[in-house]
C-alpha positions in Angstrom: 60.1 -13.9 -4.4 57.6 -11.7 -6.1 53.9 -11.9 -5.1 51.2 -12.4 -7.4 47.6 -12.2 -6.7 45.0 -13.9 -9.1 41.5 -12.9 -9.2 39.1 -15.9 -9.8 39.7 -19.7 -9.7 38.5 -20.7 -13.2 40.4 -22.6 -15.6 42.6 -19.8 -16.9 43.5 -18.8 -13.4 44.1 -22.4 -12.1 46.5 -22.7 -15.4 48.3 -19.5 -14.7 48.8 -20.3 -11.1 50.6 -23.5 -11.9 52.8 -22.1 -14.6 53.7 -19.1 -12.4 54.3 -21.3 -9.2 56.5 -23.4 -11.3 58.5 -20.2 -12.4 59.2 -19.5 -8.8 56.5 -16.7 -8.0 54.6 -16.7 -4.9 51.0 -17.2 -5.9 47.6 -16.5 -3.9 44.3 -16.8 -5.8 41.3 -15.2 -4.5 37.9 -16.6 -5.5 34.6 -14.9 -5.0 32.4 -18.3 -4.7 32.8 -20.9 -2.4 33.9 -23.5 -5.0 36.9 -23.3 -7.4 36.4 -23.9 -11.3 34.8 -20.7 -12.4 32.0 -21.4 -14.7 33.0 -25.3 -14.2 31.0 -25.1 -11.2 29.1 -28.1 -9.7 25.6 -28.6 -8.3 25.0 -31.5 -5.8 21.5 -32.4 -4.8 19.8 -35.6 -3.4 22.7 -37.7 -4.6 22.9 -36.2 -8.1 25.8 -34.2 -9.3 25.6 -31.8 -12.2 28.4 -29.9 -14.0 27.0 -26.4 -14.0 29.1 -25.2 -17.0 31.0 -26.9 -19.7 30.1 -30.6 -20.4 32.1 -31.3 -23.4 35.8 -32.5 -22.9 37.3 -31.5 -26.4 40.9 -31.0 -27.7 42.2 -33.7 -25.1 45.8 -32.9 -26.4 45.5 -29.3 -24.8 44.8 -31.1 -21.3 47.6 -33.5 -22.0 50.0 -30.8 -22.7 49.2 -28.9 -19.8 49.5 -31.9 -17.1 52.9 -32.9 -19.2 54.3 -29.5 -18.5 54.6 -30.4 -15.0 55.4 -34.1 -15.4 51.9 -35.4 -15.0 49.1 -36.9 -17.0 45.4 -36.4 -16.8 45.1 -40.1 -15.5 47.2 -39.1 -12.3 44.0 -37.2 -11.5 40.8 -38.4 -13.2 39.5 -41.1 -15.5 38.7 -40.3 -19.1 36.2 -42.3 -21.2 35.6 -41.5 -24.8 31.9 -41.3 -25.8 30.9 -43.4 -28.9 29.2 -42.1 -30.6 30.2 -38.5 -29.6 26.6 -37.1 -29.6 23.4 -37.3 -31.5 21.7 -34.6 -33.6 17.8 -35.0 -34.0 16.3 -33.3 -36.9 12.7 -34.6 -36.4 10.6 -37.5 -35.4 13.0 -40.6 -35.0 15.0 -38.8 -37.6 18.6 -38.4 -36.2 22.3 -38.7 -37.1 25.0 -40.0 -34.6 28.3 -38.2 -34.8 31.4 -40.5 -34.4 35.2 -39.4 -34.0 35.6 -41.7 -37.1 36.3 -39.7 -40.4 35.9 -42.8 -42.7 32.6 -43.8 -40.8 31.2 -40.2 -41.2 32.3 -40.1 -44.7 30.0 -42.9 -45.3 27.2 -41.6 -43.4 27.3 -38.2 -45.6 27.9 -40.2 -48.9 24.5 -42.1 -48.0 22.7 -38.9 -47.5 24.2 -36.9 -50.5 26.3 -38.9 -53.0 29.4 -37.2 -53.7 29.6 -35.4 -50.3 31.7 -38.2 -48.9 34.8 -37.2 -51.0 34.2 -33.7 -50.3 33.8 -34.1 -46.6 37.2 -36.0 -46.7 39.0 -33.2 -48.3 37.3 -30.9 -45.8 38.6 -32.7 -42.9 42.2 -32.9 -44.3 42.0 -29.1 -44.4 40.5 -28.9 -41.1 43.5 -30.8 -39.6 46.0 -28.6 -41.3 44.3 -25.6 -39.8 44.3 -27.5 -36.2 47.9 -28.0 -36.5 48.6 -24.4 -37.6 46.4 -23.2 -34.8 48.0 -25.2 -32.0 51.5 -24.7 -33.2 51.6 -21.3 -34.5 48.5 -19.2 -33.4 46.8 -19.9 -30.1 49.9 -19.8 -28.0 50.6 -16.3 -29.1 50.0 -13.5 -26.7 48.3 -11.3 -29.2 50.7 -8.4 -28.7 51.5 -8.0 -32.4 49.9 -8.7 -35.8 53.3 -10.1 -37.0 52.8 -13.0 -34.4 50.4 -14.3 -37.3 52.9 -13.7 -40.2 53.9 -17.4 -40.7 54.2 -19.1 -44.1 51.7 -21.6 -43.0 49.3 -19.0 -41.8 49.9 -16.6 -45.0 48.8 -19.4 -47.2 45.6 -19.5 -45.4 44.7 -15.8 -45.7 41.6 -16.4 -48.0 40.3 -18.8 -45.0 40.0 -15.8 -42.8 37.8 -14.0 -45.4 35.5 -16.7 -46.3 33.1 -18.2 -43.7 32.4 -21.7 -42.2 28.9 -21.4 -43.8 30.7 -21.1 -47.0 32.8 -24.1 -46.5 30.0 -26.3 -45.1 27.9 -25.5 -48.6 31.2 -26.6 -50.5 30.7 -30.1 -48.8 27.1 -30.4 -49.3 23.8 -28.7 -50.1 22.1 -30.9 -47.7 20.9 -29.0 -44.6 21.5 -31.8 -42.3 25.1 -32.1 -43.3 25.6 -28.5 -43.2 24.2 -28.4 -39.7 26.6 -31.2 -38.7 29.6 -29.3 -39.9 28.6 -26.1 -38.5 27.7 -27.3 -35.0 31.2 -27.0 -33.6 31.6 -23.3 -34.3 28.9 -22.7 -31.7 31.7 -23.5 -29.1 33.3 -20.4 -30.5 30.5 -18.2 -29.6 29.6 -17.2 -33.1 27.4 -17.8 -36.1 28.7 -20.0 -39.1 28.0 -16.9 -41.3 30.4 -14.7 -39.5 33.4 -17.1 -38.4 36.2 -17.3 -40.6 36.5 -20.4 -42.4 39.8 -21.1 -40.9 38.0 -22.1 -37.8 37.0 -25.2 -39.3 39.8 -26.7 -37.1 36.9 -27.0 -34.7 35.7 -29.9 -36.9 39.1 -31.9 -36.5 38.7 -31.3 -32.5 35.3 -32.9 -32.9 35.7 -35.7 -35.5 39.3 -36.1 -35.4 39.9 -35.9 -31.8 36.6 -37.1 -30.3 34.3 -36.2 -27.3 35.3 -37.4 -23.9 34.0 -37.5 -20.2 35.8 -37.2 -17.1 34.5 -39.5 -14.6 32.9 -37.2 -11.9 32.4 -34.4 -14.5 34.2 -31.5 -15.8 34.6 -30.0 -12.3 37.0 -32.8 -11.6 39.4 -31.3 -14.2 39.3 -28.1 -12.0 40.0 -30.0 -8.8 42.8 -31.7 -10.5 44.2 -28.3 -11.6 43.6 -27.2 -8.0 45.6 -30.1 -6.3 48.5 -29.5 -8.7 48.6 -25.9 -7.9 48.5 -26.6 -4.0 51.4 -29.1 -4.4 53.3 -26.3 -6.0 52.7 -23.8 -3.0 49.8 -21.9 -4.5 47.4 -20.4 -1.7 43.6 -20.6 -2.7 41.3 -18.7 -0.7 37.4 -19.1 -1.7 34.4 -17.0 -0.7 36.3 -13.7 -0.9 35.4 -11.4 -3.4 37.5 -8.5 -4.6 35.8 -5.2 -3.9 38.7 -2.6 -4.8 42.1 -2.8 -6.8 44.4 0.0 -5.4 46.7 1.6 -7.8 49.6 4.0 -7.1 51.8 5.6 -9.7 50.5 3.1 -12.5 51.2 0.0 -10.5 48.9 -2.2 -8.5 49.9 -2.2 -5.0 47.0 -4.2 -3.3 43.6 -5.8 -3.5 41.0 -5.3 -0.9 38.3 -7.9 -0.4 35.4 -8.5 1.9 38.0 -10.1 4.4 41.3 -8.2 4.0 43.8 -6.4 2.2 46.6 -8.2 0.0 49.8 -6.6 -1.2 51.0 -7.8 -4.5 53.7 -7.2 -6.9 51.8 -8.3 -9.9 47.9 -8.7 -10.4 46.2 -11.1 -12.7 42.6 -11.3 -13.2 41.1 -14.5 -14.5 37.6 -12.9 -13.5 35.3 -11.1 -16.0 37.6 -8.5 -17.7 35.0 -5.6 -17.5 34.1 -6.2 -14.0 37.7 -6.2 -13.0 38.4 -2.9 -14.5 35.2 -1.7 -12.9 37.2 -2.1 -9.4 39.9 0.2 -10.8 40.0 4.1 -10.8 38.5 5.2 -14.1 41.7 6.7 -15.3 43.3 3.5 -15.4 40.6 1.4 -17.2 41.7 0.7 -20.8 38.2 0.1 -22.0 35.0 2.1 -21.6 31.6 0.9 -20.9 30.8 2.0 -24.3 33.4 -0.4 -25.9 32.1 -3.3 -23.7 28.5 -2.7 -24.8 29.6 -2.8 -28.6 31.5 -6.1 -28.3 29.8 -9.1 -30.0 29.3 -11.4 -27.2 28.7 -15.1 -27.2 25.2 -16.1 -26.2 24.0 -16.4 -22.8 22.0 -19.4 -21.8 19.1 -21.0 -20.1 20.3 -24.0 -18.2 18.2 -26.7 -16.3 19.5 -29.4 -14.0 17.0 -32.1 -13.4 17.0 -35.4 -11.4 15.1 -38.2 -13.0 13.3 -41.3 -11.4 14.3 -44.4 -13.4 16.8 -44.8 -16.5 16.2 -43.5 -20.0 17.8 -45.8 -22.2 16.4 -44.3 -25.2 18.7 -41.3 -25.1 22.4 -41.0 -25.2 25.0 -38.8 -23.3 24.8 -35.8 -25.5 22.2 -34.9 -28.0 21.3 -31.8 -30.1 17.8 -31.0 -31.1 18.0 -29.2 -34.5 14.3 -29.8 -35.2 13.3 -26.2 -35.4 14.3 -23.4 -37.6 18.1 -22.7 -37.1 18.0 -19.3 -38.7 15.1 -18.1 -36.7 16.8 -19.1 -33.5 20.0 -17.6 -34.5 18.2 -14.3 -35.5 16.6 -14.2 -31.9 19.9 -14.5 -30.4 22.1 -12.1 -32.5 19.8 -9.8 -34.3 16.3 -9.4 -32.6 17.7 -10.1 -29.0 14.6 -11.7 -28.2 13.3 -14.8 -26.4 13.1 -17.7 -28.8 9.8 -19.2 -29.7 11.0 -22.6 -30.9 14.5 -22.9 -29.6 17.3 -25.3 -30.5 18.4 -27.0 -27.4 21.1 -29.4 -26.0 20.6 -32.3 -23.7 23.2 -34.1 -21.6 22.7 -37.3 -19.5 26.0 -37.9 -17.8 24.8 -40.7 -15.7 24.4 -42.8 -19.1 28.4 -42.9 -18.9 29.2 -42.3 -15.4 27.8 -44.1 -12.5 29.1 -41.5 -10.1 26.7 -38.8 -10.8 23.4 -40.0 -10.0 21.9 -42.5 -7.5 21.4 -46.2 -8.7 18.5 -46.5 -10.9 18.1 -42.7 -11.7 19.3 -40.1 -14.3 20.8 -36.9 -14.2 19.8 -34.6 -17.0 21.3 -31.2 -18.1 19.3 -29.1 -20.6 20.6 -25.9 -22.2 19.0 -23.3 -24.5 21.2 -20.7 -26.1 19.6 -17.2 -25.6 20.8 -13.7 -26.4 22.7 -11.6 -24.0 20.9 -8.1 -22.6 17.5 -9.4 -22.4 15.1 -9.0 -19.3 14.7 -12.5 -17.7 11.4 -11.2 -16.0 9.8 -11.4 -19.5 9.9 -15.0 -19.7 9.0 -18.2 -17.7 11.8 -20.7 -17.5 9.4 -23.6 -16.8 7.7 -22.7 -20.0 10.9 -23.4 -21.9 11.6 -26.6 -19.7 8.1 -27.9 -20.8 8.9 -27.0 -24.4 12.0 -28.9 -24.1 10.3 -32.0 -22.7 7.5 -31.6 -25.2 10.0 -31.7 -28.3 11.8 -34.5 -26.8 8.5 -36.6 -26.7 7.8 -35.5 -30.2 11.2 -36.6 -31.6 11.8 -39.8 -29.5 8.5 -40.9 -28.0 9.8 -40.3 -24.6 7.8 -38.6 -21.8 10.1 -37.3 -19.5 7.6 -35.3 -17.3 6.4 -38.1 -15.4 10.0 -39.0 -14.1 11.0 -35.5 -12.8 12.0 -35.6 -9.1 13.2 -31.9 -9.1 14.8 -29.3 -11.4 17.1 -26.5 -10.6 17.3 -23.2 -13.1 20.3 -21.2 -13.9 19.9 -18.2 -16.4 21.1 -15.0 -17.4 20.6 -13.1 -14.2 22.5 -15.8 -12.5 25.6 -15.6 -14.8 25.7 -11.9 -14.0 25.3 -12.4 -10.1 27.4 -15.5 -9.7 30.3 -14.7 -12.2 29.9 -11.0 -12.7 29.5 -11.9 -16.4 29.5 -9.2 -18.9 25.9 -8.7 -20.1 24.9 -12.1 -18.9 27.1 -14.0 -21.5 27.8 -17.7 -20.9 30.8 -18.1 -23.2 32.7 -15.0 -23.6 33.7 -12.9 -26.5 32.5 -14.2 -29.9 35.3 -15.3 -32.2 34.5 -13.2 -35.2 37.0 -11.8 -37.6 37.1 -8.4 -36.0 37.6 -10.0 -32.5 40.4 -12.2 -33.1 43.9 -12.3 -31.8 45.2 -8.7 -31.5 41.6 -7.3 -31.8 40.5 -8.8 -28.5 41.1 -7.2 -25.1 44.9 -7.5 -24.3 46.5 -9.9 -21.7 48.7 -7.0 -20.4 47.2 -3.8 -19.3 48.2 -0.9 -21.5 47.7 1.6 -18.5 48.9 -0.3 -15.5 52.3 -1.7 -15.7 51.9 -4.9 -13.4 48.3 -5.7 -14.2 47.3 -8.7 -16.5 44.0 -10.6 -17.5 43.3 -14.1 -18.8 40.2 -16.1 -19.6 37.5 -15.9 -22.3 37.3 -12.0 -22.9 40.9 -12.0 -24.0 43.3 -14.2 -25.9 42.8 -16.9 -27.4 39.1 -17.1 -26.9 36.2 -18.9 -25.3 36.0 -22.4 -24.2 38.0 -24.7 -21.7 41.1 -25.5 -23.8 41.6 -21.7 -24.9 41.1 -20.9 -21.2 44.0 -23.2 -20.2 46.0 -22.0 -23.1 45.3 -18.4 -21.7 46.7 -19.1 -18.6 49.8 -20.6 -20.1 50.5 -17.5 -22.4 49.9 -14.9 -19.7 52.3 -16.6 -17.4 55.1 -16.4 -20.1 54.0 -12.7 -20.7 54.5 -11.9 -16.8 57.8 -13.8 -16.9 58.8 -11.7 -19.9 58.1 -8.3 -18.2 58.6 -9.2 -14.6 61.3 -11.9 -14.4 
């Protein structure tokens, strides 16, 4: 039985571990941190539970497929609730639109704002569903070894949509900026801007409005725990609190991994940890990508995250909200062009305790707040508390609610934490941006070109950032390992 060591216990690693164990490999996971889940980490304090990473459960069909591949269902491990509405977008004081996973309802909403846009939106969603079907059926489960993986009849008919952008597509639906922002929002999950993301990726709008937004009881960390339990039931060994220090290579083959606590022999090494950090653990001649290469990659943003415990309930808010009440383009420029601290940032709020009574003490509220920021900026040049105050000020302006007097405590997680806790490349929060020049074969490879038994998975490789793509990444890299090391 061939021995596989996997570095990291995030979604892509847990996914791969399950598939590889099912194939008959002996699998051991080594995780640097004390908890599994990678960026789907969890913070517990004073009876509150906060998801420290992803909070949106999108593309439920991907999760369903994963568990079905092992004769299981998500409901065997956790309880899902669909959020209705999915989320709210604020544009100004008492000026908001609720987003529903209901195409006819959203068509009516758009039509009321901009007559004629409803019909155009319906056509847009029809195309988005077609693209979603193509992406899931033909593209995202491909390993990115050859451009010919993309040469299918359906994909060929969509070539123009890889040249046009999401912003172009949104403008075809409506000239109204509110409608455009609603259409452009899902692309932010891909870590890129609407103006440089191919129009084909409008399939994310179908993931949003077609398939809905869900919440697993207890938070997203429960999904990671489910995948862990499934892996253990298949004989996977998971060791936490054990960081890899060196990857030993002999004659173009990984032979062992040295950690803080021991040395582990392996026949195959798979890293679901940060790709660039993993290669830094190898002798330089075996690294595929130089530091200059990584410095030139277009990364998804980093983030400022605040986890806040509140006294009392906050019925005026809903589970997920987006505050687009300031200049979208100015914030985008701060992230991607100027690499500067934003002055009036867009931000996201999550109050999971509004849908889940397990994540906060009775009568209290758990709040998560996120501001996207640029990678590569100096955290010492900004005071996080000032940004939390800005968030509270803007929420007060837009909703009339003063949250400051309700705060019990807050915890902060920022760019330096992404680097220290996850070895995150340049402090990114979401991985490599899904731009045209960083799609499919143009992303870092799943299989090393220099080390014959070395593989990678996760958000810096194929297919891209996000929890569902990470789960898919684990699936396809396991198939690749089986192909080359049966």
